N, C-alpha and C positions, 0 to 999 in steps of 0.2 A: 566278817567285816573287818576284824582287827588285823587281818592278814593283808588287806589292801595297802599298797605303797602309801597313798595319800594319807591314810590313817596313821601309819607308822611314822612317816616323816612329819605329820602335823600340818600338812599343807592347807590350802584354803578350802572352805566349804564347797565351793563350786567344783573344784577338781575332785573332792571326795564324792560328791553327789554324782558327778559324771562317771566315775569308776564304779560306784555302786549300781547305777543304772545299767551299765554295760555288763557288769557281772551277772546280775539277776534279771535281765530283760526277758529270758525265756521262762522264767517262773512267775512273771506278773500276769495273771489271767485277766485282771481288769484292763490292762493296757492292750492285751490281745483282743478283747471285746471291742475296743474302741478303734477298730480298723475297718476299712472298706472290705478287706478279705473276709472278716468275720461276718459281715452282712451278707456277702455273696454265698458263703457257706450255709448260712441259715436259709437263704432263698433256695439254694439247690437241695437242701434237706427237705424243705417243705414241698418243692416241686416233685421229688421222686417218690414221695409218699403216695401209696396207691389210693387209700380212702381215709383222708385225715378226719379225725373226730372234730366235734364242735370245740372241744377244749384245746386241741392242737392248733386249730385255726386261731382261736382267741389268744392263746399263749403267744403264737408267732406274731400275730398283728401288734400285740402290746410291746413285746420285747423288740421287735423290728422298729416300732415307733420311737421307743426310748433310745436305742442305740443310734438310729439314724438322726435323731434330733441332735445328739452330741456332735455327730460328724458334720452335719450341716452348719451348726453353730461355729464350729472350729474351722469351717470351709475346707474339710477334707473331701466332701462330696457336694454336689450342687443340688438344689431342690428338685431339678429335672431328673437327675440321676437317682435320687431317692425314690421318686414315683416309678421310674422306668424299672428299676431293680425290684421294687415292690410288686409290681405287676407280673413280673417273670415268675414269682413264687406260685402262682395259682395256675390251675388248668386253663386251657384256652377258653373253655365255656365261662368259667367264673371271671377270668380276666376281661373277656368281651363284655360281660354284664357290667363289671365295674367301670370300664371305659365308656360304655353306652350311658350309664347313669351319671357319670360325672362330665360328659361331653369331652372326652380326651380323644385327640387324634394323634397317634403315635408318631406320624410323620410331620406333625406341627408342634414344635417344642413350646410354643406360646400357650397351648391348651393345658400344659402341665405346670404352668407357673401358679404359685400361690393356691393350690387345691389340695394340699396334703391332707388337711383335716377332713375334707369332703370324701376324698378317696378312702381314707382310713375308716370312716363311719359307713360308707357304702360297702367296704369289704366286710366289716362286722355284720351289717344287716344280711348280706347275701350268704356269708359262710356260716353264721350261727343261727340261721333260720332252720328250725327242726321240723322236717316233713316226714319224720319216721312213723311207721305204723303205731308204735306205743304212744307217741305224743298225740296222734289223732285219737287214739282210744281214750286216753286221759282227758282230752278236751271234750269228747262226746260224753264221757262219764260225768264230767262236771256239769255239762249242760243238762244231762239227764236228771241230775238230782233235783232240779227245779221243777220238773214234771212229776205229776202224781205217779206212784208205783203201780204196776199192773196187779201184782199179788205180793202179799207180805213174804211168803216163802221164797219166791223167786228173788226178790230184793236181798233178803238175808243171804241167800246162797251166793249171789252175785258179789255181795260185799265181802263175804268169806273168801271168795276166789281172788278178789282184788287187794285184800289186805297185805299179802306177802309182797305184791308188786309195789304197793305204797311204801312199805318199810324199806325195800331195796332203793327205791327212788329218794327217799328221805336220807338214808345212809349216804348215798352218792352226793347229795346236796350238802350234807355235813362235812364229807371228806373234801369236797370242792372248796367249801368255806374255809376249812383248816389250811388247805394248800395255799389259798389266797392270802390268808393272814401270814403264813410262813414266808411267802414271797414278798409281802410288804415289809415285814421285819427284816428280811435279808437286804432288801433295797435300802431300808433306813440305816442298817449297820454299814453297808457299803458307802453310803453318803457321809456318814459320820467318820468313816475311816479316811475319807478324802480330806 
């Protein structure tokens, strides 16, 4: 910074700020995130992922929502463009479901006006619905606990077999909670830095 001309000459703050921004623009990751190109890169990354996990969908949806909100407020993109780009991130099947549930007609821009929150919530519902065999197993196990056990020995054996799976699931939930806390702390520190 001390090598910039405006600093050495003691020029105005505006000139110094302009030179500083010009000098370090490629190093400013926050400003890179606040661009339409960044949103498009997020969309393309999500689109090419073969089988995104529930956490990948959730992470994408929340990050896209946050970044696109900034761009819509600063009028870099329109609300229509926000929804249009968002839908491109998903497979055709998922995108069609979101459009159907929200009443979106891609050829009619009016159907995309003022529906962002609805689109976001529908995407979360559709993409984070867990239809895996393990979730079905856990649901049936939870329902089975309310029914009387057939035999004491088979119930004990079943619980012993299920205990390692419960531990793994609990550990994954703890890790997810920790990651969520870290992301919130990071967002707070970024907001404080602004």
